[in-house]
MARMI-349007 format. One line per 2 residues: number of its first residue (from 1); for each residue x, y, z of C-alpha. Coordinates in pm, whole numbers, padded with zeros to 5 digits. Layout:
NUM) X,Y,Z  ...
REM end
This chain:
1) 02933,02516,01930  02728,02405,01629
3) 02582,02696,01403  02288,02468,01339
5) 01947,02583,01471  01794,02267,01628
7) 01495,02404,01824  01209,02652,01702
9) 00931,02797,01906  00590,02744,01758
11) 00582,03101,01668  00883,03058,01450
13) 00744,02814,01191  00467,02748,00943
15) 00307,02466,00757  00564,02475,00482
17) 00853,02372,00705  00745,02012,00754
19) 01070,01869,00648  01237,02062,00918
21) 00971,02055,01191  00801,01766,01086
23) 00437,01768,00998  00302,01806,01348
25) 00542,02086,01447  00480,02271,01109
27) 00103,02244,01170  00123,02354,01535
29) 00317,02653,01432  00071,02731,01153
31) -00228,02697,01388  -00045,02927,01640
33) 00026,03198,01378  -00358,03169,01280
35) -00447,03278,01635  -00606,02939,01707
37) -00596,02813,02077  -00274,02614,02086
39) -00082,02529,02397  00267,02682,02399
41) 00559,02490,02303  00863,02428,02081
43) 01002,02181,01830  01324,01996,01807
45) 01401,01939,01446  01410,01644,01198
47) 01771,01759,01145  01855,01697,01510
49) 01722,01355,01496  01927,01270,01183
51) 02237,01413,01362  02160,01212,01664
53) 02141,00900,01455  02441,00962,01257
55) 02657,01032,01565  02561,00680,01691
57) 02270,00798,01926  02436,01092,02057
59) 02274,01445,02075  02437,01691,01851
61) 02648,01969,02016  02446,02245,02123
63) 02107,02086,02110  02056,02045,02465
65) 02141,02401,02550  01881,02518,02295
67) 01618,02293,02440  01712,02449,02786
69) 01686,02801,02645  01348,02727,02488
71) 01216,02555,02795  01294,02858,03009
73) 01106,03081,02756  00829,02839,02791
75) 00834,02844,03158  00840,03225,03141
77) 00526,03246,02932  00334,02990,03139
79) 00446,03140,03476  00546,02800,03598
81) 00859,02591,03607  00895,02236,03493
83) 00813,01982,03766  00809,02267,04028
85) 00697,02115,04368  00451,02395,04442
87) 00312,02478,04098  00451,02252,03824
89) 00460,02305,03462  00402,01956,03280
91) 00479,01902,02908  00406,01635,02657
93) 00683,01501,02426  00545,01375,02084
95) 00707,01264,01765  00614,01432,01429
97) 00781,01313,01107  00740,01496,00789
99) 00475,01242,00671  00210,01113,00898
101) 00295,00786,01068  -00003,00725,01293
103) 00076,00532,01606  00417,00425,01481
105) 00634,00630,01702  00652,00731,02059
107) 00474,00985,02292  00507,01068,02658
109) 00256,01276,02842  00284,01457,03184
111) 00648,01485,03171  00762,01694,03488
113) 00580,01480,03750  00759,01330,04031
115) 00710,01235,04396  00720,01610,04496
117) 00539,01802,04199  00241,01543,04205
119) 00154,01723,04532  00189,02063,04346
121) -00052,01929,04080  -00296,01842,04347
123) -00277,02188,04485  -00327,02337,04121
125) -00639,02131,04054  -00781,02054,04403
127) -00809,01703,04310  -00604,01431,04468
129) -00752,01172,04221  -00654,01392,03917
131) -00300,01433,04037  -00219,01073,04111
133) -00400,00954,03797  -00180,01199,03609
135) 00129,01045,03774  00013,00703,03721
137) -00021,00778,03345  00340,00923,03325
139) 00494,00619,03483  00299,00371,03247
141) 00394,00570,02943  00744,00656,03046
143) 00816,00308,03163  00693,00141,02835
145) 00819,00397,02591  01152,00530,02736
147) 01261,00264,02962  01147,-00046,02769
149) 00936,-00216,03009  00664,-00447,02858
151) 00329,-00253,02874  00135,-00566,02970
153) 00292,-00538,03306  00110,-00216,03396
155) -00222,-00335,03220  -00210,-00636,03445
157) -00156,-00427,03758  -00444,-00188,03668
159) -00677,-00511,03596  -00578,-00645,03933
161) -00661,-00308,04108  -01005,-00296,03929
163) -01068,-00656,04025  -00956,-00595,04375
165) -01228,-00309,04410  -01482,-00471,04201
167) -01511,-00223,03933  -01478,-00231,03539
169) -01337,00099,03434  -01013,00289,03516
171) -01225,00596,03617  -01382,00396,03916
173) -01050,00374,04081  -01005,00637,04354
175) -00711,00834,04494  -00590,00545,04720
177) -00608,00303,04442  -00405,00519,04217
179) -00150,00593,04490  -00096,00229,04520
181) -00070,00184,04150  00195,00437,04141
183) 00404,00257,04390  00339,-00068,04209
185) 00444,00100,03873  00758,00224,04015
187) 00840,-00120,04145  00767,-00279,03794
189) 00999,-00018,03641  01282,-00085,03890
191) 01245,-00466,03858  01195,-00489,03474
193) 01432,-00195,03364  01687,-00253,03601
195) 01706,00119,03714  01486,00377,03895
197) 01228,00607,03740  01412,00951,03711
199) 01266,01208,03963  01465,01495,03792
201) 01190,01655,03549  01475,01775,03321
203) 01615,01440,03286  01283,01302,03220
205) 01262,01554,02927  01603,01460,02789
207) 01520,01083,02808  01179,01155,02651
209) 01345,01343,02351  01581,01044,02303
211) 01317,00798,02314  01116,00965,02028
213) 01446,01003,01818  01497,00624,01884
215) 01150,00529,01779  01207,00649,01417
217) 01406,00309,01393  01155,00079,01583
219) 01041,-00216,01391  00678,-00088,01347
221) 00793,00239,01218  01053,00087,00966
223) 00776,-00162,00857  00527,00132,00790
225) 00788,00330,00597  00870,00041,00383
227) 00508,-00027,00293  00436,00324,00240
229) 00746,00425,00060  00850,00693,00297
231) 01235,00741,00305  01446,00646,00604
233) 01653,00948,00596  01376,01197,00700
235) 01394,01150,01070  01136,01274,01312
237) 01100,01591,01503  01002,01617,01882
239) 00734,01852,01987  00754,01968,02349
241) 00421,02137,02435  00260,02252,02765
243) 00023,01998,02905  -00362,02053,02900
245) -00577,01797,03070  -00893,01633,02960
247) -00922,01415,03275  -01014,01698,03518
249) -01373,01589,03554  -01689,01588,03349
251) -01634,01952,03227  -01324,01809,03050
253) -01239,01561,02772  -01066,01481,02457
255) -01115,01384,02105  -01012,01359,01748
257) -01210,01544,01473  -01226,01509,01105
259) -01367,01797,00907  -01527,01530,00675
261) -01583,01163,00712  -01251,00981,00627
263) -01421,00647,00579  -01696,00736,00311
265) -01626,01118,00230  -01957,01249,00380
267) -01918,01622,00406  -01990,01648,00778
269) -01774,01648,01092  -01675,01311,01207
271) -01489,01182,01498  -01486,01075,01875
273) -01519,01245,02191  -01424,01087,02532
275) -01536,01283,02842  -01280,01311,03142
277) -00983,01133,02967  -00663,01221,02807
279) -00558,01179,02443  -00418,00826,02438
281) -00734,00675,02588  -00900,00768,02247
283) -00635,00648,02012  -00568,00324,02237
285) -00936,00221,02215  -00944,00136,02580
287) -01269,00309,02635  -01550,00327,02379
289) -01617,00691,02292  -01899,00913,02202
291) -01961,01009,01846  -01829,01368,01782
293) -02165,01527,01734  -02273,01400,02086
295) -01998,01618,02227  -02262,01908,02194
297) -02467,01745,02442  -02204,01759,02719
299) -01976,02042,02593  -02222,02288,02397
301) -01989,02578,02395  -01659,02397,02335
303) -01845,02203,02047  -01965,02527,01888
305) -01599,02669,01899  -01472,02334,01750
307) -01687,02344,01452  -01585,02717,01389
309) -01212,02609,01403  -01273,02303,01177
311) -01429,02533,00915  -01148,02778,00944
313) -00879,02488,00919  -01054,02348,00621
315) -01071,02659,00437  -00694,02741,00505
317) -00566,02400,00403  -00820,02353,00141
319) -00859,01983,00238  -01001,01756,00489
321) -00826,01803,00829  -00772,01571,01123
323) -00769,01759,01462  -00683,01643,01797
325) -00824,01839,02075  -00865,01862,02446
327) -01137,02034,02666  -00999,02146,03009
329) -01267,02250,03243  -01466,02400,02952
331) -01188,02561,02766  -01104,02418,02421
333) -00738,02360,02307  -00617,02245,01968
335) -00325,01991,02002  -00261,01891,01652
337) -00391,01922,01285  -00295,01767,00963
339) -00441,01675,00634  -00643,01380,00723
341) -00570,01016,00598  -00875,00885,00425
343) -00979,00561,00237  -00974,00557,-00134
345) -01348,00582,-00142  -01350,00888,00056
347) -01065,01040,-00140  -01253,01029,-00460
349) -01572,01175,-00298  -01397,01456,-00111
351) -01223,01549,-00425  -01549,01557,-00621
353) -01724,01762,-00348  -01442,02013,-00299
355) -01419,02061,-00672  -01807,02146,-00678
357) -01749,02363,-00365  -01484,02571,-00561
359) -01246,02489,-00285  -01005,02325,-00537
361) -00969,02327,-00917  -00999,02022,-01148
363) -00623,01947,-01206  -00562,01976,-00825
365) -00844,01736,-00769  -00693,01487,-01011
367) -00356,01527,-00833  -00505,01451,-00497
369) -00613,01086,-00603  -00361,00818,-00518
371) -00343,00608,-00811  -00179,00328,-00597
373) -00505,00291,-00426  -00751,00314,-00723
375) -00823,-00053,-00707  -00951,-00005,-00351
377) -01272,00139,-00534  -01342,-00200,-00677
379) -01365,-00369,-00326  -01624,-00635,-00272
381) -01959,-00562,-00099  -02191,-00812,00055
383) -02400,-00987,-00197  -02672,-01065,00056
385) -02744,-01001,00417  -02744,-01247,00694
387) -02831,-01220,01062  -02546,-01017,01225
389) -02416,-01117,01553  -02279,-00788,01637
391) -02248,-00426,01523  -01975,-00172,01566
393) -01841,00133,01385  -01781,00120,01003
395) -01421,00228,01053  -01294,00136,00695
397) -01502,00030,00406  -01513,-00286,00213
399) -01661,-00632,00295  -01415,-00903,00401
401) -01426,-01287,00483  -01170,-01465,00649
403) -01090,-01704,00922  -01069,-01560,01294
405) -00715,-01517,01443  -00642,-01354,01763
407) -00277,-01237,01740  -00073,-01035,01492
409) 00171,-01309,01466  -00088,-01578,01389
411) -00245,-01334,01127  00092,-01305,00950
413) 00165,-01681,00960  -00175,-01781,00842
415) -00158,-01530,00557  00177,-01651,00465
417) 00054,-01981,00398  -00249,-01856,00204
419) -00521,-01858,00448  -00746,-01545,00447
421) -00784,-01412,00793  -00988,-01167,01005
423) -00776,-01029,01287  -00993,-01014,01607
425) -00872,-00807,01899  -01011,-00621,02200
427) -00799,-00333,02055  -00484,-00304,01838
429) -00165,-00154,01917  00112,-00019,01689
431) 00309,-00344,01760  00025,-00523,01573
433) 00088,-00357,01234  00250,-00662,01069
435) -00063,-00874,01146  -00301,-00605,01048
437) -00154,-00563,00684  -00164,-00937,00653
439) -00537,-00970,00731  -00853,-00944,00494
441) -01011,-00748,00765  -00995,-00607,01128
443) -01239,-00651,01404  -01210,-00492,01743
445) -01451,-00503,02038  -01335,-00168,02181
447) -01217,00151,02035  -01364,00435,01824
449) -01351,00558,01470  -00997,00709,01545
451) -00857,00416,01742  -00540,00274,01623
453) -00718,-00006,01442  -00938,00242,01238
455) -00663,00473,01151  -00418,00197,01023
457) -00715,00006,00844  -00828,00330,00664
459) -00452,00403,00566  -00385,00048,00447
461) -00735,-00001,00262  -00834,-00300,00491
463) -01201,-00330,00579  -01257,-00274,00943
465) -01522,-00278,01211  -01425,-00135,01553
467) -01586,-00086,01886  -01817,-00398,01834
469) -01875,-00386,02230  -02115,-00693,02234
471) -01812,-00914,02138  -01625,-01064,02435
473) -01261,-01139,02308  -01086,-01427,02503
475) -00737,-01380,02354  -00577,-01682,02566
477) -00854,-01902,02461  -00834,-01799,02102
479) -01216,-01732,02063  -01468,-01463,02098
481) -01820,-01478,02219  -02145,-01282,02147
483) -02427,-01393,02369  -02457,-01766,02300
485) -02238,-01748,01983  -01896,-01862,02007
487) -01632,-01823,01730  -01303,-01995,01771
489) -00975,-01951,01589  -00998,-02083,01226
491) -01377,-02027,01222  -01509,-01817,00924
493) -01610,-01442,00981  -01764,-01183,00773
495) -01737,-00815,00830  -01903,-00524,00650
497) -01682,-00221,00674  -01965,-00028,00503
499) -02226,-00087,00764  -02040,-00199,01068
501) -02207,-00537,01097  -02031,-00864,01195
503) -02140,-01198,01085  -02045,-01558,01183
505) -01978,-01770,00876  -01871,-01728,00519
507) -02112,-01492,00333  -02090,-01422,-00043
509) -01940,-01109,-00170  -02045,-00901,-00465
511) -01891,-00651,-00695  -01855,-00300,-00599
513) -02080,-00008,-00719  -01813,00098,-00986
515) -01808,-00243,-01115  -02187,-00256,-01134
517) -02216,00072,-01291  -01968,-00008,-01547
519) -02167,-00300,-01637  -02465,-00095,-01690
521) -02636,-00106,-01370  -02859,00203,-01371
523) -02897,00240,-00984  -02527,00214,-00942
525) -02474,00487,-01205  -02662,00723,-00989
527) -02414,00683,-00701  -02168,00976,-00621
529) -01872,00749,-00651  -01942,00661,-00998
531) -02003,01021,-01076  -01660,01108,-00927
533) -01491,00805,-01110  -01627,00928,-01437
535) -01548,01283,-01398  -01187,01236,-01302
537) -01103,00934,-01534  -01242,01151,-01829
539) -01011,01433,-01725  -00708,01205,-01680
541) -00791,01066,-02038  -00819,01420,-02173
543) -00484,01535,-02037  -00265,01237,-02066
545) -00003,01195,-02350  00075,00836,-02265
547) -00164,00588,-02423  -00269,00280,-02215
549) -00279,-00061,-02341  -00342,-00404,-02193
551) -00161,-00721,-02166  -00424,-00973,-02301
553) -00396,-01327,-02457  -00775,-01414,-02527
555) -01067,-01246,-02661  -01235,-01238,-02321
557) -00934,-01069,-02164  -00936,-00817,-02453
559) -01295,-00737,-02402  -01229,-00696,-02022
561) -00942,-00456,-02108  -01161,-00250,-02348
563) -01426,-00211,-02065  -01159,-00068,-01833
565) -01038,00169,-02112  -00756,00003,-02278
567) -00656,00149,-02609  -00502,-00152,-02767
569) -00310,-00462,-02662  00048,-00408,-02577
571) 00134,-00758,-02516  -00039,-01080,-02659
573) 00175,-01374,-02539  00122,-01654,-02802
575) 00266,-01912,-02567  -00069,-01922,-02352
577) -00244,-02019,-02673  -00033,-02330,-02665
579) -00196,-02442,-02341  -00462,-02702,-02331
581) -00463,-03090,-02405  -00508,-03069,-02792
583) -00246,-02781,-02831  00028,-02926,-02604
585) -00004,-03258,-02772  00072,-03075,-03099
587) 00362,-02877,-02955  00515,-03202,-02817
589) 00482,-03353,-03160  00686,-03048,-03299
591) 00937,-03105,-03025  00977,-03472,-03080
593) 00971,-03455,-03469  01256,-03638,-03624
595) 01207,-03517,-03974  01097,-03189,-04140
597) 00791,-03342,-04247  00685,-03447,-03902
599) 00766,-03096,-03756  00559,-02943,-04044
601) 00262,-03148,-03954  00274,-03049,-03617
603) 00271,-02666,-03722  -00016,-02765,-03953
605) -00203,-02879,-03668  -00133,-02580,-03458
607) -00191,-02312,-03723  -00586,-02318,-03736
609) -00586,-02311,-03354  -00369,-02003,-03354
611) -00572,-01833,-03618  -00892,-01866,-03453
613) -00757,-01710,-03146  -00621,-01425,-03317
615) -00943,-01375,-03522  -01136,-01332,-03186
617) -00874,-01068,-03059  -00869,-00872,-03371
619) -01242,-00847,-03368  -01255,-00742,-02997
621) -00968,-00488,-03069  -01127,-00363,-03390
623) -00953,-00035,-03481  -00688,-00054,-03206
625) -00335,-00180,-03226  -00253,-00535,-03113
627) 00109,-00629,-03048  00156,-01008,-03077
629) 00477,-01146,-02919  00598,-01452,-03102
631) 00672,-01754,-02889  00922,-01661,-02601
633) 00975,-01924,-02350  01185,-02238,-02394
635) 01021,-02560,-02512  01096,-02746,-02201
637) 00813,-02553,-02040  00553,-02755,-02257
639) 00697,-03092,-02128  00672,-03266,-01782
641) 00917,-03174,-01507  01242,-03329,-01566
643) 01285,-03445,-01186  00933,-03573,-01146
645) 00936,-03762,-01489  01283,-03924,-01402
647) 01150,-04040,-01057  00832,-04191,-01224
649) 01028,-04384,-01480  01280,-04518,-01222
651) 01009,-04636,-00986  00807,-04794,-01288
653) 01156,-04960,-01389  01221,-05085,-01044
655) 00863,-05218,-00983  00826,-05366,-01333
657) 00510,-05149,-01401  00395,-05111,-01760
659) 00229,-04779,-01707  00395,-04454,-01581
661) 00189,-04160,-01444  00295,-03843,-01622
663) 00145,-03513,-01541  -00177,-03690,-01420
665) -00192,-03912,-01729  -00107,-04269,-01779
667) 00138,-04362,-02060  00337,-04680,-02150
669) 00665,-04711,-01979  00856,-04731,-02315
671) 00675,-04403,-02424  00761,-04239,-02088
673) 01130,-04338,-02128  01145,-04173,-02472
675) 00988,-03863,-02328  01249,-03846,-02056
677) 01519,-03867,-02300  01380,-03586,-02497
679) 01325,-03378,-02178  01696,-03443,-02077
681) 01811,-03338,-02421  01622,-03002,-02393
683) 01734,-02938,-02034  01923,-02621,-01972
685) 02105,-02524,-01675  01961,-02167,-01701
687) 01671,-02191,-01941  01584,-01814,-01909
689) 01907,-01731,-02075  01908,-02035,-02303
691) 01717,-02136,-02609  01420,-01916,-02606
693) 01279,-01617,-02779  01404,-01531,-03132
695) 01690,-01799,-03067  01418,-02057,-03086
697) 01278,-01889,-03400  01622,-01907,-03561
699) 01682,-02278,-03458  01315,-02374,-03568
701) 01214,-02131,-03835  00903,-02319,-03910
703) 00764,-02213,-03568  00778,-01843,-03628
705) 00670,-01894,-03988  00355,-02066,-03854
707) 00265,-01801,-03611  00310,-01514,-03855
709) 00102,-01700,-04113  -00178,-01756,-03849
711) -00160,-01381,-03724  -00184,-01258,-04071
713) -00448,-01486,-04188  -00655,-01405,-03912
715) -00604,-01017,-03971  -00697,-01075,-04331
717) -01023,-01248,-04241  -01127,-00979,-03990
719) -01050,-00704,-04269  -01247,-00897,-04512
721) -01523,-00915,-04287  -01522,-00530,-04249
723) -01302,-00504,-03944  -01004,-00287,-03914
725) -00716,-00486,-03757  -00402,-00301,-03668
727) -00118,-00561,-03640  00215,-00526,-03464
729) 00445,-00844,-03464  00686,-00847,-03180
731) 01009,-01073,-03207  01137,-01122,-02851
733) 01485,-01140,-02684  01688,-00957,-02960
735) 02040,-00884,-02844  02183,-00797,-03188
737) 02073,-00601,-03498  02172,-00897,-03700
739) 01930,-01149,-03522  01635,-00938,-03588
741) 01728,-00849,-03938  01760,-01214,-04040
743) 01431,-01308,-03881  01247,-01019,-04053
745) 01399,-01128,-04378  01254,-01473,-04330
747) 00916,-01371,-04191  00813,-01069,-04394
749) 00785,-01271,-04720  00536,-01508,-04528
751) 00322,-01213,-04439  00338,-01086,-04799
753) 00231,-01413,-04933  -00070,-01439,-04711
755) -00178,-01081,-04784  -00128,-01132,-05150
757) -00332,-01458,-05162  -00621,-01288,-04980
759) -00597,-00967,-05179  -00593,-00761,-04879
761) -00384,-00429,-04807  -00273,-00482,-04455
763) 00002,-00271,-04285  00220,-00454,-04032
765) 00458,-00303,-03798  00757,-00516,-03709
767) 00944,-00457,-03376  01119,-00620,-03074
769) 01115,-00629,-02699  01406,-00459,-02531
771) 01473,-00694,-02243  01842,-00737,-02244
773) 02112,-00485,-02122  02290,-00525,-02458
775) 01981,-00436,-02664  01939,-00126,-02474
777) 02300,-00023,-02524  02290,-00080,-02898
779) 01940,00017,-02960  02052,00267,-03223
781) 02151,-00033,-03435  01846,-00248,-03352
783) 01629,00047,-03425  01751,00042,-03796
785) 01553,-00283,-03832  01259,-00223,-03583
787) 00960,00008,-03623  00877,-00019,-03260
789) 01048,-00107,-02932  00860,-00255,-02628
791) 01043,-00273,-02305  00992,-00589,-02141
793) 01103,-00492,-01807  01044,-00799,-01615
795) 01321,-00978,-01792  01523,-00641,-01822
797) 01506,-00623,-01456  01629,-00975,-01406
799) 01911,-00945,-01648  02024,-00603,-01527
801) 02036,-00713,-01152  02120,-01069,-01217
803) 01804,-01123,-00992  01579,-01437,-01074
805) 01213,-01299,-01021  01111,-01657,-00911
807) 01374,-01670,-00636  01411,-01314,-00510
809) 01140,-01369,-00262  01393,-01556,-00046
811) 01592,-01255,00028  01414,-00949,-00101
813) 01262,-00882,00248  01595,-00860,00386
815) 01739,-00639,00103  01460,-00399,00146
817) 01484,-00390,00531  01852,-00329,00501
819) 01792,-00065,00220  02009,-00260,-00033
821) 01743,-00169,-00280  01503,00103,-00245
823) 01204,-00085,-00341  01105,-00420,-00517
825) 01254,-00367,-00858  00993,-00612,-01000
827) 00711,-00377,-00900  00874,-00027,-00943
829) 01125,00035,-01222  01478,00092,-01079
831) 01542,00419,-01235  01924,00450,-01169
833) 01989,00112,-01349  01703,-00047,-01547
835) 01565,00312,-01599  01897,00440,-01728
837) 01909,00154,-01975  01554,00235,-02086
839) 01652,00598,-02120  01950,00515,-02345
841) 01747,00298,-02557  01487,00568,-02622
843) 01743,00836,-02694  01950,00613,-02943
845) 01665,00453,-03087  01490,00770,-03177
847) 01819,00914,-03321  01837,00619,-03548
849) 01475,00606,-03638  01282,00940,-03576
851) 00930,00776,-03557  01026,00476,-03372
853) 00731,00381,-03149  00808,00310,-02767
855) 00626,00122,-02515  00653,-00095,-02203
857) 00487,-00429,-02167  00613,-00555,-01826
859) 00386,-00538,-01528  00564,-00211,-01440
861) 00312,-00063,-01677  00058,-00062,-01428
863) 00267,00085,-01138  00202,00453,-01092
865) 00562,00553,-01021  00682,00349,-01319
867) 00408,00508,-01547  00533,00858,-01441
869) 00885,00746,-01530  00770,00614,-01871
871) 00608,00964,-01928  00921,01147,-01845
873) 01150,00948,-02073  00909,00994,-02360
875) 00723,00651,-02417  00419,00641,-02623
877) 00228,00397,-02433  00229,00156,-02135
879) 00086,-00191,-02111  -00031,-00361,-01800
881) -00285,-00639,-01694  -00661,-00530,-01777
883) -00732,-00472,-01401  -00443,-00213,-01370
885) -00560,-00028,-01683  -00764,00233,-01495
887) -00470,00285,-01247  -00220,00340,-01548
889) -00489,00589,-01703  -00489,00777,-01392
891) -00128,00796,-01322  -00057,00897,-01673
893) -00306,01193,-01637  -00143,01296,-01321
895) 00214,01258,-01486  00096,01509,-01759
897) -00033,01758,-01512  00255,01731,-01279
899) 00492,01799,-01573  00276,02110,-01701
901) 00282,02223,-01324  00652,02203,-01306
903) 00726,02368,-01620  00503,02670,-01531
905) 00695,02735,-01221
REM end
């Protein structure tokens, strides 16, 4: 017999045991020990799930014996036996992973009912309808969840029963109708599953536990974990809990409550209540609910008790809590609590309010903000109103415009080809997850603020309007109607997740309050979200050690970066300055030059253009460092595509045409032929590893000399005009010390000549990009001739993995799904491989040059996980796109607080 304990009563656990008991089980234990009204039960651990999976879907030794022992204890405490024909105990079987995964795994209610115990339930309650409705629900959930029957078969049978009776709602079906549905459901199960529904209550429990374990690996759960970076090896617990019933009549009901509004952060209770219903009715969105505060009109005593429990739980957890509850004949029961999911907007408002309420301290408030979701604060809003065609509940904020689609599969397919879509459904289910996350927005005609659509939309930051009950969704016909208005698949729809309004057509969107406030809008600056943003970003800036720069190539981008808090430019890509008709023509002259004189003439044409670009950038970044990378890409990028050009020339020769169209321009065939010869001459089998970066500077020394001259002349002009340019010149793609040393020997005299002629004292830092594994491994040598390193992690990732970032999309999804890579390495730094190279380069570089300046300029510089790693290995700054600068600032502040917190323990 195994010595591992796999099952715990609720009284044995606490909220800190979530990795063992799952989040739900740990919190049920915590509430039980707080003395709150929680139905009795026990938890089968996450360890048991993982052991089951590791053994090839076999229960670990001794687990079922433990379940039997805890069940007997539960039966004794409740005074009933599971599935007893005279007075049955019924239980729910629910999943509960360490991290909340709403709706992604399975639940079965009313376990213990069978053809005999249903009569015992009727005796308990005195209600034939209640007994048979409960049995119908078990068959439906068990058939779908445990036995793999398509749930549409059950829904179709219910619809047929309602149509035959001439009613619209499930609650209008009587005892006879439900008896007939029970028989029909058993027939469906037998036919579709090829086996009978198990009448043995303990076998139901065993199969229910196994189904929950198995649901950890279903597609929607795997997709959700991958998107939310939840490890696959955590497993799920199973919570077995005595049933309480919200469908015993008008004095019963079920609901979901948040202690604060999860959509906008408003500090008042928020949620749904559904009289005479069981819990899945709320989440499924099958019936439209009452707003939570309306519960007081129908259940005043239970409402008062619920408010007291909400306050107690929020004070205990020091955070917004999400609570599932049931009222059974006037008695309130709490079925679950957890720290509630919320939108990014609400996250910031709640942290701001809880700080003012002295519920949390400033550092903790900052750590509660998800840097990955910061960009959601900048979501668009409607620029102007129109006439809404419908209104629903504002389930997730943000305005969205897209083309209406009616299935998750269509949403994903349309989005993959670049079409913005709004997914329109009566209600969504967990199986729609892939389509929901592909959509600009979600619109449902049914459901409440805690329906599946609302919960997923808030968690993923997708604008959503739910419960717009004026809408009639015709899924087979792929259209919806509101009165006389009809919206077909492909028609434009606009939804406003702030107000809950729905509009036909494509409305114009406007900037968010934060964008407006940052631009000086006085009204926007009075809004709480702006005050929260200012307060927490200021604190992040105060505590962070990492500086944050931006990747910017123009004066406009530079100004945009400063507006978002950038402290300099970490990557100014000079190749972008070569784009444009006049400049490309000069570059091509340089490429085609047959003599030194012709090549120099091309440089002379380019130099003033480059100089003016740098003057604008240095002025915008006055007093802030600007790292200018000399030309990096291979020269063929400034020429037409080889295949397209060859085809065009061949067709012209075949037809005898005198003119050839090249890149949208006409040129003489003879000139096009010469151009093709040059393109062929420059063609490389693998240009990313060919003649580019400093290799190009060595082969064409005049190119880098021209660029350095333009950079330094611009800096001298700005300084002569009273500015303070801080210049860092970065030489890309160094693999050896000798390469970098030789180029510095050639280029520093050029810079010295310019400053001498201008009579300007200008300090220039010279450094290189570390973007090749060899450069990282010999960083100590390279540091002897470099004053700074900037990690080019895009190319470093390519050359470490041997992946092409342009082609990896063909197989990355499969790699992530099969866990061949933990995450997309071009989004988050691969710490064991790429990260180790970075760590080696930092340590050996610093050992060789004590004051070596270290930064990163790949887009990893805006990824919060990568920023934390950069803080850990001692980089001085990160650099990212201007729009990611606030994210990097926040992540850098959190990294500093997290380090301080860890060191104080």
